[in-house]
Residue, then its C-alpha position, 0 to 999 in steps of 0.5 A: m148208224s144211218k147217214i144222210n148221204q148213203q152210198v148208192s151203187r145203183p141209182t134208180s128212178i123208182g119212187g113211192q108214197a106212204l099210204i094208210e097202213g101201206v106203201m105204193m111203189k111205182g116202177p117203170r112198168e108197174i105200180a104195186i100197192a102193199v097194205r097191211t090189213p087188220d088180220n096182219q096180212i099184206t095185201i098186194k095190188k098191182e097195175p100197169v103204169t098209166g097216165l099222160t107221161k106213159r101214154f104220150n111217151l113224155g118220160k124222156i123229154p126234159f122239163l116237159r116231163g116234170a110238169v106232166a109227171l106232177v099231175d100224174s103223181m097227184l092222180l096216182g097218189v089220190r087213187s092209191l090213198t083211196y084204195s088203202a082207205e077203202l081196203l081198211e074201212d069195210s064200213m065205207k061199203e055200207e054207207e050211202p053215197d052223199k048227194f054229190e056222189q049221187f049226182l056224179q053217178k047219175i051223170f057219169k054212170d060207171k065213170a063216176g069214181e074216175m070223175m070223183l078222183y079227178f075232182s079231188v085232184f083238181l081241188a087239191m091243186l087249186m088249194s095248193v096253188g092258192i095257198f102256196i103260189l098266189g097267197p104270197t103274191f097277194l100278201v107281198s102286193l100289200l107291201k108295194r105302198f112301202t117299196e117298189h124295189t123289185v128285188i126286195l118284193n121278190l125276195t119277200e115273196g119267196i120267204i113268205r112262201i117258204a114260211i107258209f110251207t114250213i108252218y104247214i108241214l109243222l102243223v101236219s106233223r103234229l097230227e097224231d093220225m099222221r104218225r103211222v103214215f110218216q112211219y110208212h114214209g120212212a119205210e118207203h125211203k129205207a127200202i129204196y135206199c136198200y135197193e140202191s145200195g145193192e144189198e139184199l132186200t131184207v128187213e135187217n138190211t133195210k133198217k140201217f138206212t136213213t129215212l131221208h131221201p133226196r128224191c122225196g116229194t117233200s124235197f121236191l116241194f121245197i125245191v119248187m119254192m126255191v125255183s119259183m123264187i128265181v123264175f117269178s123274179t123275171v116278172g116285174w110288179s106292174s100289177l097284182l093281176v099281172r103277177v097272178v097270171s104270170r105265176l099261173l103261166l110259169l108254174p109248169l116251167v117251175a115244176g119242170v125245172s124242179y123235177e130235173i133238179i130232184r131227178f139229178a140230185g138223186k143220182s149225183k154225188s156232187p157237193i153242190m147238189a148235196l147242198v141244194s138237197y140239204p134243206g129238203l132233207m131237213m124238212q123230211k125230219l118232220t115228214t118221216i119217222e123211224p118205222d118198225d119191222s112190220q112197216i119195213e116189210v110192207a115197203l119191201e113187198a111193194l118194192k119187190n113187186v115192181l122189180v123183175d128178178n130183183k132188178e129194175e126193168a132194163d128199158w127204164 
């Protein structure tokens, strides 16, 4: 039976993301997207790793790499999701672009698709910051009429932020269309665990591993909530404007610290780190579902395509 704390003989920095009927894996040099098409074939798309982290060689700079990696991962995630959707929905190619897409094509020509991607990520980040970062700050500011105690206000803000995040995950997990995505999410984690265990990358070997992984994006977001509670508490409650501006300015620091924690948690066997990872792992019980053999096969194909001779690149 699978356990939460798997035996890891070769920790890796390879990560992935569940897509629509597929999985994306990111290695040190290449990205591989594996999608199962309606004819039951697995289509593989490979491309070199790009982004700000790679372009400016920021991967070895602690804390800074976390904030930049967050932007890179969102861009890559949206691009990968878009690819899987377009691959599976041939009808999309026949649809006329809407007025906004026509506007982008007129202004940016061949760069219209790229600008659409950036715009989508901008909206996603705007909504995330507004709902999970600024929303709780605004709600707690209403409590100032009852108490001026900084500790109580900061603690309440953190609790509200975690509550909103948990409710959001619960609501998303109940959507029927997300079930298969969550199964591919589980397959992604199982495949990475199988590689980290040192076992041969086969469906049978992969099936025995858990779907809960400490380096998951769900765990990362939960750690962001906890770190923000500590970091944001360094700023007083002089005014709502000061609180809002301080949160925006401190957000890169929060992302950077959270990234280092999640990165260390993926390699550490410390009981303390196991305790830190535990809430995020429990949250993954909502965002991962046991996959079937065909989904595991897709995840393994994506993983194998970012390895060289079944090993991670030596210069990672």
